[in-house]
PDB file of N, CA, C and O in Angstrom:
ATOM      1  N   UNK A   1      46.687  -5.537   7.950  1.00  0.00           N
ATOM      2  CA  UNK A   1      46.771  -3.845   7.675  1.00  0.00           C
ATOM      3  C   UNK A   1      46.182  -3.436   6.170  1.00  0.00           C
ATOM      4  O   UNK A   1      46.760  -3.753   5.131  1.00  0.00           O
ATOM      5  N   UNK A   2      45.033  -2.737   6.218  1.00  0.00           N
ATOM      6  CA  UNK A   2      45.271  -2.081   4.662  1.00  0.00           C
ATOM      7  C   UNK A   2      45.879  -1.677   4.545  1.00  0.00           C
ATOM      8  O   UNK A   2      46.578  -1.173   5.423  1.00  0.00           O
ATOM      9  N   UNK A   3      46.121  -1.583   2.817  1.00  0.00           N
ATOM     10  CA  UNK A   3      47.341  -0.646   2.172  1.00  0.00           C
ATOM     11  C   UNK A   3      47.229   0.770   2.652  1.00  0.00           C
ATOM     12  O   UNK A   3      48.101   1.440   3.206  1.00  0.00           O
ATOM     13  N   UNK A   4      45.873   1.143   2.308  1.00  0.00           N
ATOM     14  CA  UNK A   4      45.654   2.793   2.593  1.00  0.00           C
ATOM     15  C   UNK A   4      44.688   2.687   3.851  1.00  0.00           C
ATOM     16  O   UNK A   4      43.781   1.879   4.053  1.00  0.00           O
ATOM     17  N   UNK A   5      45.213   3.892   4.754  1.00  0.00           N
ATOM     18  CA  UNK A   5      44.852   4.133   5.998  1.00  0.00           C
ATOM     19  C   UNK A   5      44.276   5.669   5.983  1.00  0.00           C
ATOM     20  O   UNK A   5      45.039   6.586   5.679  1.00  0.00           O
ATOM     21  N   UNK A   6      43.048   5.895   6.286  1.00  0.00           N
ATOM     22  CA  UNK A   6      42.638   7.334   6.255  1.00  0.00           C
ATOM     23  C   UNK A   6      43.240   7.887   7.757  1.00  0.00           C
ATOM     24  O   UNK A   6      43.232   7.326   8.853  1.00  0.00           O
ATOM     25  N   UNK A   7      43.714   9.095   7.385  1.00  0.00           N
ATOM     26  CA  UNK A   7      44.305  10.110   8.603  1.00  0.00           C
ATOM     27  C   UNK A   7      43.093  10.171   9.642  1.00  0.00           C
ATOM     28  O   UNK A   7      41.964  10.409   9.211  1.00  0.00           O
ATOM     29  N   UNK A   8      43.281   9.988  10.821  1.00  0.00           N
ATOM     30  CA  UNK A   8      42.010  10.551  11.766  1.00  0.00           C
ATOM     31  C   UNK A   8      41.753  11.829  12.090  1.00  0.00           C
ATOM     32  O   UNK A   8      40.868  12.131  12.891  1.00  0.00           O
ATOM     33  N   UNK A   9      42.581  12.768  11.436  1.00  0.00           N
ATOM     34  CA  UNK A   9      42.295  13.948  11.797  1.00  0.00           C
ATOM     35  C   UNK A   9      41.060  14.793  10.758  1.00  0.00           C
ATOM     36  O   UNK A   9      40.572  15.901  10.981  1.00  0.00           O
ATOM     37  N   UNK A  10      40.761  13.863   9.580  1.00  0.00           N
ATOM     38  CA  UNK A  10      40.105  14.185   8.760  1.00  0.00           C
ATOM     39  C   UNK A  10      38.561  13.701   8.437  1.00  0.00           C
ATOM     40  O   UNK A  10      38.395  13.032   7.417  1.00  0.00           O
ATOM     41  N   UNK A  11      37.478  13.998   9.229  1.00  0.00           N
ATOM     42  CA  UNK A  11      36.427  13.023   9.395  1.00  0.00           C
ATOM     43  C   UNK A  11      35.485  13.200   7.889  1.00  0.00           C
ATOM     44  O   UNK A  11      35.005  14.262   7.492  1.00  0.00           O
ATOM     45  N   UNK A  12      35.418  12.335   7.447  1.00  0.00           N
ATOM     46  CA  UNK A  12      34.166  12.749   6.396  1.00  0.00           C
ATOM     47  C   UNK A  12      33.836  11.067   5.714  1.00  0.00           C
ATOM     48  O   UNK A  12      34.567  10.131   6.037  1.00  0.00           O
ATOM     49  N   UNK A  13      32.894  10.915   4.950  1.00  0.00           N
ATOM     50  CA  UNK A  13      32.695   9.774   4.453  1.00  0.00           C
ATOM     51  C   UNK A  13      33.329   8.964   3.192  1.00  0.00           C
ATOM     52  O   UNK A  13      33.310   7.767   2.902  1.00  0.00           O
ATOM     53  N   UNK A  14      33.952  10.215   2.501  1.00  0.00           N
ATOM     54  CA  UNK A  14      35.167   9.582   1.466  1.00  0.00           C
ATOM     55  C   UNK A  14      36.315  10.056   1.810  1.00  0.00           C
ATOM     56  O   UNK A  14      36.633  11.212   1.534  1.00  0.00           O
ATOM     57  N   UNK A  15      37.113   9.211   2.473  1.00  0.00           N
ATOM     58  CA  UNK A  15      38.482  10.216   3.039  1.00  0.00           C
ATOM     59  C   UNK A  15      39.259  10.118   1.940  1.00  0.00           C
ATOM     60  O   UNK A  15      39.331   9.045   1.340  1.00  0.00           O
ATOM     61  N   UNK A  16      40.102  11.481   1.432  1.00  0.00           N
ATOM     62  CA  UNK A  16      40.881  11.461   0.530  1.00  0.00           C
ATOM     63  C   UNK A  16      42.369  11.967   1.063  1.00  0.00           C
ATOM     64  O   UNK A  16      43.160  12.435   0.245  1.00  0.00           O
ATOM     65  N   UNK A  17      42.705  11.859   2.406  1.00  0.00           N
ATOM     66  CA  UNK A  17      43.999  12.009   2.741  1.00  0.00           C
ATOM     67  C   UNK A  17      44.324  10.665   3.411  1.00  0.00           C
ATOM     68  O   UNK A  17      43.913  10.347   4.526  1.00  0.00           O
ATOM     69  N   UNK A  18      45.259   9.757   2.462  1.00  0.00           N
ATOM     70  CA  UNK A  18      45.764   8.574   3.140  1.00  0.00           C
ATOM     71  C   UNK A  18      46.898   8.304   3.329  1.00  0.00           C
ATOM     72  O   UNK A  18      47.793   8.783   2.633  1.00  0.00           O
ATOM     73  N   UNK A  19      47.155   7.329   4.488  1.00  0.00           N
ATOM     74  CA  UNK A  19      48.677   7.005   4.706  1.00  0.00           C
ATOM     75  C   UNK A  19      49.011   5.668   3.843  1.00  0.00           C
ATOM     76  O   UNK A  19      48.266   4.695   3.962  1.00  0.00           O
ATOM     77  N   UNK A  20      49.987   5.629   3.087  1.00  0.00           N
ATOM     78  CA  UNK A  20      50.435   4.094   2.527  1.00  0.00           C
ATOM     79  C   UNK A  20      51.161   3.401   3.561  1.00  0.00           C
ATOM     80  O   UNK A  20      52.335   3.599   3.872  1.00  0.00           O
ATOM     81  N   UNK A  21      50.318   2.527   4.091  1.00  0.00           N
ATOM     82  CA  UNK A  21      50.815   1.779   5.305  1.00  0.00           C
ATOM     83  C   UNK A  21      51.819   1.001   4.641  1.00  0.00           C
ATOM     84  O   UNK A  21      52.303   0.250   5.488  1.00  0.00           O
ATOM     85  N   UNK A  22      52.431   0.802   3.374  1.00  0.00           N
ATOM     86  CA  UNK A  22      53.325  -0.061   2.890  1.00  0.00           C
ATOM     87  C   UNK A  22      54.320   0.857   2.338  1.00  0.00           C
ATOM     88  O   UNK A  22      55.088   0.426   1.478  1.00  0.00           O
ATOM     89  N   UNK A  23      54.407   2.201   2.768  1.00  0.00           N
ATOM     90  CA  UNK A  23      55.721   2.912   2.234  1.00  0.00           C
ATOM     91  C   UNK A  23      56.601   2.441   3.522  1.00  0.00           C
ATOM     92  O   UNK A  23      56.249   1.991   4.613  1.00  0.00           O
ATOM     93  N   UNK A  24      58.011   2.748   2.916  1.00  0.00           N
ATOM     94  CA  UNK A  24      59.243   2.428   3.555  1.00  0.00           C
ATOM     95  C   UNK A  24      59.105   3.155   5.195  1.00  0.00           C
ATOM     96  O   UNK A  24      58.627   4.261   5.448  1.00  0.00           O
ATOM     97  N   UNK A  25      59.672   2.174   6.159  1.00  0.00           N
ATOM     98  CA  UNK A  25      59.829   2.605   7.518  1.00  0.00           C
ATOM     99  C   UNK A  25      60.217   4.205   7.426  1.00  0.00           C
ATOM    100  O   UNK A  25      59.509   5.070   7.942  1.00  0.00           O
ATOM    101  N   UNK A  26      61.226   4.441   6.827  1.00  0.00           N
ATOM    102  CA  UNK A  26      61.617   5.485   7.109  1.00  0.00           C
ATOM    103  C   UNK A  26      61.541   6.792   6.573  1.00  0.00           C
ATOM    104  O   UNK A  26      62.179   7.834   6.725  1.00  0.00           O
ATOM    105  N   UNK A  27      60.277   6.316   5.694  1.00  0.00           N
ATOM    106  CA  UNK A  27      59.626   7.401   5.080  1.00  0.00           C
ATOM    107  C   UNK A  27      58.316   7.909   6.031  1.00  0.00           C
ATOM    108  O   UNK A  27      57.931   9.031   6.361  1.00  0.00           O
ATOM    109  N   UNK A  28      57.967   6.947   6.229  1.00  0.00           N
ATOM    110  CA  UNK A  28      56.686   7.348   7.236  1.00  0.00           C
ATOM    111  C   UNK A  28      57.105   7.782   8.367  1.00  0.00           C
ATOM    112  O   UNK A  28      56.391   8.687   8.802  1.00  0.00           O
ATOM    113  N   UNK A  29      58.207   7.431   9.197  1.00  0.00           N
ATOM    114  CA  UNK A  29      58.892   8.255  10.610  1.00  0.00           C
ATOM    115  C   UNK A  29      59.406   9.388   9.825  1.00  0.00           C
ATOM    116  O   UNK A  29      59.065  10.410  10.420  1.00  0.00           O
ATOM    117  N   UNK A  30      60.088   9.684   8.735  1.00  0.00           N
ATOM    118  CA  UNK A  30      60.412  11.150   8.294  1.00  0.00           C
ATOM    119  C   UNK A  30      59.151  11.907   8.228  1.00  0.00           C
ATOM    120  O   UNK A  30      59.253  12.921   8.919  1.00  0.00           O
ATOM    121  N   UNK A  31      57.999  11.801   7.660  1.00  0.00           N
ATOM    122  CA  UNK A  31      56.843  12.376   7.653  1.00  0.00           C
ATOM    123  C   UNK A  31      56.334  12.949   8.922  1.00  0.00           C
ATOM    124  O   UNK A  31      55.841  14.043   9.196  1.00  0.00           O
ATOM    125  N   UNK A  32      56.687  11.522   9.852  1.00  0.00           N
ATOM    126  CA  UNK A  32      55.976  11.924  11.012  1.00  0.00           C
ATOM    127  C   UNK A  32      56.940  13.134  11.697  1.00  0.00           C
ATOM    128  O   UNK A  32      56.493  14.244  11.986  1.00  0.00           O
ATOM    129  N   UNK A  33      57.957  12.835  11.847  1.00  0.00           N
ATOM    130  CA  UNK A  33      58.775  13.764  12.639  1.00  0.00           C
ATOM    131  C   UNK A  33      58.630  15.141  12.048  1.00  0.00           C
ATOM    132  O   UNK A  33      58.685  16.152  12.749  1.00  0.00           O
ATOM    133  N   UNK A  34      58.467  15.160  10.907  1.00  0.00           N
ATOM    134  CA  UNK A  34      58.445  16.314   9.898  1.00  0.00           C
ATOM    135  C   UNK A  34      57.297  16.931  10.584  1.00  0.00           C
ATOM    136  O   UNK A  34      57.531  18.084  10.944  1.00  0.00           O
ATOM    137  N   UNK A  35      56.056  16.461  10.883  1.00  0.00           N
ATOM    138  CA  UNK A  35      54.572  17.251  11.049  1.00  0.00           C
ATOM    139  C   UNK A  35      54.885  17.544  12.611  1.00  0.00           C
ATOM    140  O   UNK A  35      54.423  18.628  12.965  1.00  0.00           O
ATOM    141  N   UNK A  36      55.505  16.891  13.541  1.00  0.00           N
ATOM    142  CA  UNK A  36      55.502  16.937  14.644  1.00  0.00           C
ATOM    143  C   UNK A  36      56.777  18.080  14.802  1.00  0.00           C
ATOM    144  O   UNK A  36      56.635  18.873  15.732  1.00  0.00           O
ATOM    145  N   UNK A  37      57.570  18.169  14.261  1.00  0.00           N
ATOM    146  CA  UNK A  37      58.681  19.166  14.487  1.00  0.00           C
ATOM    147  C   UNK A  37      58.113  20.612  14.037  1.00  0.00           C
ATOM    148  O   UNK A  37      58.736  21.585  14.463  1.00  0.00           O
ATOM    149  N   UNK A  38      56.875  20.862  13.133  1.00  0.00           N
ATOM    150  CA  UNK A  38      56.390  22.099  12.494  1.00  0.00           C
ATOM    151  C   UNK A  38      55.678  22.247  13.673  1.00  0.00           C
ATOM    152  O   UNK A  38      55.720  23.338  14.241  1.00  0.00           O
ATOM    153  N   UNK A  39      55.071  21.391  14.107  1.00  0.00           N
ATOM    154  CA  UNK A  39      53.719  21.765  15.314  1.00  0.00           C
ATOM    155  C   UNK A  39      54.457  22.569  16.804  1.00  0.00           C
ATOM    156  O   UNK A  39      54.192  23.534  17.522  1.00  0.00           O
ATOM    157  N   UNK A  40      55.552  21.457  16.712  1.00  0.00           N
ATOM    158  CA  UNK A  40      56.652  21.962  17.968  1.00  0.00           C
ATOM    159  C   UNK A  40      57.295  23.585  17.562  1.00  0.00           C
ATOM    160  O   UNK A  40      57.526  24.355  18.494  1.00  0.00           O
ATOM    161  N   UNK A  41      57.494  23.917  16.466  1.00  0.00           N
ATOM    162  CA  UNK A  41      57.976  25.295  16.172  1.00  0.00           C
ATOM    163  C   UNK A  41      56.839  26.350  16.040  1.00  0.00           C
ATOM    164  O   UNK A  41      57.069  27.556  16.122  1.00  0.00           O
ATOM    165  N   UNK A  42      55.819  25.922  15.868  1.00  0.00           N
ATOM    166  CA  UNK A  42      54.833  26.874  15.950  1.00  0.00           C
ATOM    167  C   UNK A  42      54.424  27.248  17.457  1.00  0.00           C
ATOM    168  O   UNK A  42      54.244  28.383  17.898  1.00  0.00           O
ATOM    169  N   UNK A  43      54.320  26.021  18.146  1.00  0.00           N
ATOM    170  CA  UNK A  43      53.900  26.297  19.663  1.00  0.00           C
ATOM    171  C   UNK A  43      55.192  27.051  20.220  1.00  0.00           C
ATOM    172  O   UNK A  43      54.910  27.875  21.089  1.00  0.00           O
ATOM    173  N   UNK A  44      56.607  26.943  19.895  1.00  0.00           N
ATOM    174  CA  UNK A  44      57.262  27.254  20.542  1.00  0.00           C
ATOM    175  C   UNK A  44      57.275  28.976  20.028  1.00  0.00           C
ATOM    176  O   UNK A  44      57.497  29.808  20.908  1.00  0.00           O
ATOM    177  N   UNK A  45      57.118  29.283  19.107  1.00  0.00           N
ATOM    178  CA  UNK A  45      56.964  30.640  18.593  1.00  0.00           C
ATOM    179  C   UNK A  45      56.001  31.577  19.650  1.00  0.00           C
ATOM    180  O   UNK A  45      56.351  32.699  20.014  1.00  0.00           O
ATOM    181  N   UNK A  46      55.064  31.096  19.965  1.00  0.00           N
ATOM    182  CA  UNK A  46      53.823  31.508  20.762  1.00  0.00           C
ATOM    183  C   UNK A  46      54.460  31.433  22.615  1.00  0.00           C
ATOM    184  O   UNK A  46      54.099  32.194  23.513  1.00  0.00           O
ATOM    185  N   UNK A  47      55.409  30.348  22.729  1.00  0.00           N
ATOM    186  CA  UNK A  47      55.666  30.383  24.213  1.00  0.00           C
ATOM    187  C   UNK A  47      56.875  31.032  24.464  1.00  0.00           C
ATOM    188  O   UNK A  47      57.540  30.982  25.498  1.00  0.00           O
ATOM    189  N   UNK A  48      57.106  31.641  23.439  1.00  0.00           N
ATOM    190  CA  UNK A  48      58.812  32.448  23.604  1.00  0.00           C
ATOM    191  C   UNK A  48      58.692  33.423  24.931  1.00  0.00           C
ATOM    192  O   UNK A  48      57.606  33.316  25.501  1.00  0.00           O
ATOM    193  N   UNK A  49      59.534  34.269  25.465  1.00  0.00           N
ATOM    194  CA  UNK A  49      59.741  35.106  26.617  1.00  0.00           C
ATOM    195  C   UNK A  49      58.754  36.525  26.374  1.00  0.00           C
ATOM    196  O   UNK A  49      58.201  37.084  27.321  1.00  0.00           O
ATOM    197  N   UNK A  50      58.659  36.909  25.220  1.00  0.00           N
ATOM    198  CA  UNK A  50      57.868  37.951  25.018  1.00  0.00           C
ATOM    199  C   UNK A  50      56.433  37.871  25.150  1.00  0.00           C
ATOM    200  O   UNK A  50      55.874  38.964  25.056  1.00  0.00           O
ATOM    201  N   UNK A  51      55.746  36.956  25.325  1.00  0.00           N
ATOM    202  CA  UNK A  51      54.334  36.482  25.765  1.00  0.00           C
ATOM    203  C   UNK A  51      53.618  37.581  24.910  1.00  0.00           C
ATOM    204  O   UNK A  51      53.114  38.574  25.436  1.00  0.00           O
ATOM    205  N   UNK A  52      53.601  37.322  23.406  1.00  0.00           N
ATOM    206  CA  UNK A  52      52.839  38.264  22.841  1.00  0.00           C
ATOM    207  C   UNK A  52      51.555  38.592  23.163  1.00  0.00           C
ATOM    208  O   UNK A  52      51.229  37.984  24.183  1.00  0.00           O
ATOM    209  N   UNK A  53      50.549  39.397  22.675  1.00  0.00           N
ATOM    210  CA  UNK A  53      49.471  39.417  23.177  1.00  0.00           C
ATOM    211  C   UNK A  53      48.554  39.087  22.066  1.00  0.00           C
ATOM    212  O   UNK A  53      48.314  40.151  21.496  1.00  0.00           O
ATOM    213  N   UNK A  54      47.882  38.044  21.447  1.00  0.00           N
ATOM    214  CA  UNK A  54      47.162  37.857  20.633  1.00  0.00           C
ATOM    215  C   UNK A  54      45.522  37.427  20.703  1.00  0.00           C
ATOM    216  O   UNK A  54      45.031  36.860  21.678  1.00  0.00           O
ATOM    217  N   UNK A  55      45.033  37.674  19.910  1.00  0.00           N
ATOM    218  CA  UNK A  55      43.435  37.924  19.609  1.00  0.00           C
ATOM    219  C   UNK A  55      43.179  36.245  19.913  1.00  0.00           C
ATOM    220  O   UNK A  55      43.931  35.424  19.389  1.00  0.00           O
ATOM    221  N   UNK A  56      41.973  35.786  20.867  1.00  0.00           N
ATOM    222  CA  UNK A  56      41.716  34.428  20.704  1.00  0.00           C
ATOM    223  C   UNK A  56      41.320  33.454  19.629  1.00  0.00           C
ATOM    224  O   UNK A  56      41.133  32.238  19.650  1.00  0.00           O
ATOM    225  N   UNK A  57      41.241  34.472  18.570  1.00  0.00           N
ATOM    226  CA  UNK A  57      40.878  33.774  17.241  1.00  0.00           C
ATOM    227  C   UNK A  57      42.164  33.317  16.640  1.00  0.00           C
ATOM    228  O   UNK A  57      42.213  32.227  16.070  1.00  0.00           O
ATOM    229  N   UNK A  58      43.358  34.204  16.751  1.00  0.00           N
ATOM    230  CA  UNK A  58      44.532  33.780  16.192  1.00  0.00           C
ATOM    231  C   UNK A  58      44.933  32.594  16.852  1.00  0.00           C
ATOM    232  O   UNK A  58      45.295  31.618  16.193  1.00  0.00           O
ATOM    233  N   UNK A  59      44.904  32.582  18.161  1.00  0.00           N
ATOM    234  CA  UNK A  59      45.049  31.376  19.014  1.00  0.00           C
ATOM    235  C   UNK A  59      44.228  30.198  18.668  1.00  0.00           C
ATOM    236  O   UNK A  59      44.741  29.082  18.586  1.00  0.00           O
ATOM    237  N   UNK A  60      43.170  30.373  18.495  1.00  0.00           N
ATOM    238  CA  UNK A  60      42.315  28.989  18.368  1.00  0.00           C
ATOM    239  C   UNK A  60      42.668  28.424  16.623  1.00  0.00           C
ATOM    240  O   UNK A  60      42.504  27.236  16.343  1.00  0.00           O
ATOM    241  N   UNK A  61      43.014  29.142  15.869  1.00  0.00           N
ATOM    242  CA  UNK A  61      43.548  28.975  14.625  1.00  0.00           C
ATOM    243  C   UNK A  61      44.967  28.484  14.915  1.00  0.00           C
ATOM    244  O   UNK A  61      45.090  27.336  14.489  1.00  0.00           O
ATOM    245  N   UNK A  62      45.963  28.896  15.428  1.00  0.00           N
ATOM    246  CA  UNK A  62      46.926  27.941  15.960  1.00  0.00           C
ATOM    247  C   UNK A  62      46.732  26.947  16.519  1.00  0.00           C
ATOM    248  O   UNK A  62      47.329  25.962  16.085  1.00  0.00           O
ATOM    249  N   UNK A  63      46.149  26.836  17.285  1.00  0.00           N
ATOM    250  CA  UNK A  63      45.752  25.440  18.161  1.00  0.00           C
ATOM    251  C   UNK A  63      45.446  24.141  17.237  1.00  0.00           C
ATOM    252  O   UNK A  63      45.844  22.985  17.377  1.00  0.00           O
ATOM    253  N   UNK A  64      44.481  24.799  16.097  1.00  0.00           N
ATOM    254  CA  UNK A  64      44.192  23.698  14.931  1.00  0.00           C
ATOM    255  C   UNK A  64      44.950  23.458  14.281  1.00  0.00           C
ATOM    256  O   UNK A  64      44.934  22.274  13.947  1.00  0.00           O
ATOM    257  N   UNK A  65      46.005  24.262  13.707  1.00  0.00           N
ATOM    258  CA  UNK A  65      46.886  24.178  12.922  1.00  0.00           C
ATOM    259  C   UNK A  65      48.118  22.816  13.537  1.00  0.00           C
ATOM    260  O   UNK A  65      48.589  21.864  12.915  1.00  0.00           O
ATOM    261  N   UNK A  66      48.282  23.161  14.667  1.00  0.00           N
ATOM    262  CA  UNK A  66      49.209  22.355  15.693  1.00  0.00           C
ATOM    263  C   UNK A  66      48.648  21.131  15.976  1.00  0.00           C
ATOM    264  O   UNK A  66      49.362  20.152  16.188  1.00  0.00           O
ATOM    265  N   UNK A  67      47.113  21.065  16.010  1.00  0.00           N
ATOM    266  CA  UNK A  67      46.175  19.605  16.213  1.00  0.00           C
ATOM    267  C   UNK A  67      46.291  19.004  14.738  1.00  0.00           C
ATOM    268  O   UNK A  67      46.604  17.816  14.659  1.00  0.00           O
ATOM    269  N   UNK A  68      46.124  19.538  13.865  1.00  0.00           N
ATOM    270  CA  UNK A  68      46.046  18.476  12.691  1.00  0.00           C
ATOM    271  C   UNK A  68      47.585  17.994  12.231  1.00  0.00           C
ATOM    272  O   UNK A  68      47.824  17.080  11.442  1.00  0.00           O
ATOM    273  N   UNK A  69      48.447  18.729  12.832  1.00  0.00           N
ATOM    274  CA  UNK A  69      50.087  18.395  12.366  1.00  0.00           C
ATOM    275  C   UNK A  69      50.056  17.355  13.374  1.00  0.00           C
ATOM    276  O   UNK A  69      50.090  16.194  12.966  1.00  0.00           O
ATOM    277  N   UNK A  70      49.991  17.590  14.735  1.00  0.00           N
ATOM    278  CA  UNK A  70      50.281  16.494  15.880  1.00  0.00           C
ATOM    279  C   UNK A  70      49.512  15.153  15.344  1.00  0.00           C
ATOM    280  O   UNK A  70      50.156  14.110  15.231  1.00  0.00           O
ATOM    281  N   UNK A  71      48.031  15.203  14.996  1.00  0.00           N
ATOM    282  CA  UNK A  71      47.572  14.090  14.797  1.00  0.00           C
ATOM    283  C   UNK A  71      47.937  13.388  13.456  1.00  0.00           C
ATOM    284  O   UNK A  71      47.631  12.204  13.313  1.00  0.00           O
ATOM    285  N   UNK A  72      48.548  14.035  12.514  1.00  0.00           N
ATOM    286  CA  UNK A  72      48.795  13.364  11.407  1.00  0.00           C
ATOM    287  C   UNK A  72      50.094  12.708  11.626  1.00  0.00           C
ATOM    288  O   UNK A  72      50.323  11.702  10.954  1.00  0.00           O
ATOM    289  N   UNK A  73      50.970  13.117  12.453  1.00  0.00           N
ATOM    290  CA  UNK A  73      52.355  12.843  13.051  1.00  0.00           C
ATOM    291  C   UNK A  73      52.148  11.317  14.072  1.00  0.00           C
ATOM    292  O   UNK A  73      52.835  10.308  14.238  1.00  0.00           O
ATOM    293  N   UNK A  74      51.198  11.667  14.454  1.00  0.00           N
ATOM    294  CA  UNK A  74      50.739  10.517  15.530  1.00  0.00           C
ATOM    295  C   UNK A  74      50.090   8.948  14.896  1.00  0.00           C
ATOM    296  O   UNK A  74      50.101   7.837  15.426  1.00  0.00           O
ATOM    297  N   UNK A  75      49.545   9.395  13.561  1.00  0.00           N
ATOM    298  CA  UNK A  75      48.697   8.577  12.673  1.00  0.00           C
ATOM    299  C   UNK A  75      50.255   7.709  12.058  1.00  0.00           C
ATOM    300  O   UNK A  75      50.413   6.498  11.902  1.00  0.00           O
ATOM    301  N   UNK A  76      51.181   8.768  11.822  1.00  0.00           N
ATOM    302  CA  UNK A  76      52.441   8.175  11.110  1.00  0.00           C
ATOM    303  C   UNK A  76      53.068   7.320  12.067  1.00  0.00           C
ATOM    304  O   UNK A  76      53.647   6.299  11.696  1.00  0.00           O
ATOM    305  N   UNK A  77      53.004   7.634  13.200  1.00  0.00           N
ATOM    306  CA  UNK A  77      53.929   6.924  14.066  1.00  0.00           C
ATOM    307  C   UNK A  77      53.373   5.263  14.325  1.00  0.00           C
ATOM    308  O   UNK A  77      54.003   4.206  14.307  1.00  0.00           O
ATOM    309  N   UNK A  78      51.787   5.585  14.589  1.00  0.00           N
ATOM    310  CA  UNK A  78      51.205   4.604  14.873  1.00  0.00           C
ATOM    311  C   UNK A  78      51.523   3.180  13.691  1.00  0.00           C
ATOM    312  O   UNK A  78      51.914   2.037  13.927  1.00  0.00           O
ATOM    313  N   UNK A  79      51.111   3.946  12.232  1.00  0.00           N
ATOM    314  CA  UNK A  79      51.718   2.844  11.231  1.00  0.00           C
ATOM    315  C   UNK A  79      53.173   2.415  11.312  1.00  0.00           C
ATOM    316  O   UNK A  79      53.412   1.264  10.947  1.00  0.00           O
ATOM    317  N   UNK A  80      54.036   3.061  11.675  1.00  0.00           N
ATOM    318  CA  UNK A  80      55.609   3.023  11.825  1.00  0.00           C
ATOM    319  C   UNK A  80      55.516   1.678  12.919  1.00  0.00           C
ATOM    320  O   UNK A  80      55.842   0.543  12.571  1.00  0.00           O
ATOM    321  N   UNK A  81      55.056   1.992  14.183  1.00  0.00           N
ATOM    322  CA  UNK A  81      55.134   1.114  15.094  1.00  0.00           C
ATOM    323  C   UNK A  81      54.567  -0.166  14.834  1.00  0.00           C
ATOM    324  O   UNK A  81      55.286  -1.121  15.128  1.00  0.00           O
ATOM    325  N   UNK A  82      53.152  -0.472  14.227  1.00  0.00           N
ATOM    326  CA  UNK A  82      52.453  -1.478  13.585  1.00  0.00           C
ATOM    327  C   UNK A  82      53.887  -2.226  12.625  1.00  0.00           C
ATOM    328  O   UNK A  82      54.220  -3.409  12.563  1.00  0.00           O
ATOM    329  N   UNK A  83      54.262  -1.486  12.222  1.00  0.00           N
ATOM    330  CA  UNK A  83      55.333  -2.052  10.697  1.00  0.00           C
ATOM    331  C   UNK A  83      56.596  -2.539  11.629  1.00  0.00           C
ATOM    332  O   UNK A  83      56.988  -3.669  11.338  1.00  0.00           O
ATOM    333  N   UNK A  84      57.221  -1.963  12.574  1.00  0.00           N
ATOM    334  CA  UNK A  84      57.982  -2.510  13.361  1.00  0.00           C
ATOM    335  C   UNK A  84      57.743  -3.654  14.006  1.00  0.00           C
ATOM    336  O   UNK A  84      58.645  -4.490  13.959  1.00  0.00           O
ATOM    337  N   UNK A  85      56.719  -3.933  14.625  1.00  0.00           N
ATOM    338  CA  UNK A  85      56.321  -4.991  15.457  1.00  0.00           C
ATOM    339  C   UNK A  85      56.087  -6.047  14.409  1.00  0.00           C
ATOM    340  O   UNK A  85      56.685  -7.083  14.699  1.00  0.00           O
ATOM    341  N   UNK A  86      55.530  -6.103  13.488  1.00  0.00           N
ATOM    342  CA  UNK A  86      55.183  -7.037  12.326  1.00  0.00           C
ATOM    343  C   UNK A  86      56.727  -7.336  11.933  1.00  0.00           C
ATOM    344  O   UNK A  86      56.737  -8.455  11.420  1.00  0.00           O
ATOM    345  N   UNK A  87      58.126  -6.758  11.965  1.00  0.00           N
ATOM    346  CA  UNK A  87      58.971  -7.253  11.509  1.00  0.00           C
ATOM    347  C   UNK A  87      59.562  -8.285  12.744  1.00  0.00           C
ATOM    348  O   UNK A  87      59.996  -9.404  12.473  1.00  0.00           O
ATOM    349  N   UNK A  88      59.515  -7.766  14.083  1.00  0.00           N
ATOM    350  CA  UNK A  88      59.734  -8.526  14.948  1.00  0.00           C
ATOM    351  C   UNK A  88      59.363  -9.712  15.381  1.00  0.00           C
ATOM    352  O   UNK A  88      59.940 -10.403  16.221  1.00  0.00           O
ATOM    353  N   UNK A  89      58.179  -9.996  14.671  1.00  0.00           N
ATOM    354  CA  UNK A  89      57.420 -11.399  14.781  1.00  0.00           C
ATOM    355  C   UNK A  89      57.407 -12.173  13.844  1.00  0.00           C
ATOM    356  O   UNK A  89      56.634 -13.126  13.752  1.00  0.00           O
ATOM    357  N   UNK A  90      58.428 -11.803  12.871  1.00  0.00           N
ATOM    358  CA  UNK A  90      58.684 -12.577  11.814  1.00  0.00           C
ATOM    359  C   UNK A  90      60.066 -13.571  11.953  1.00  0.00           C
ATOM    360  O   UNK A  90      60.383 -14.320  11.028  1.00  0.00           O
TER     361      UNK A  90
END
């Protein structure tokens, strides 16, 4: 596994957002959990019983923010999973 892995949500020719795949597993897991919790909190605010009336543009921006957070979290969890699997095979 390469030391630095670009996140999948930022598609460009020269990646600037990278995951250090050699970071401690608890740090990788914590970063993933933080992003997933943030996306969950955003979505819960819009799924409340009040059912606020929001413009489509606001909802589109909300879904983009959640998508970025969830994609980053999944990338971090993928690295964490690979690292744990490597430890099991040693």
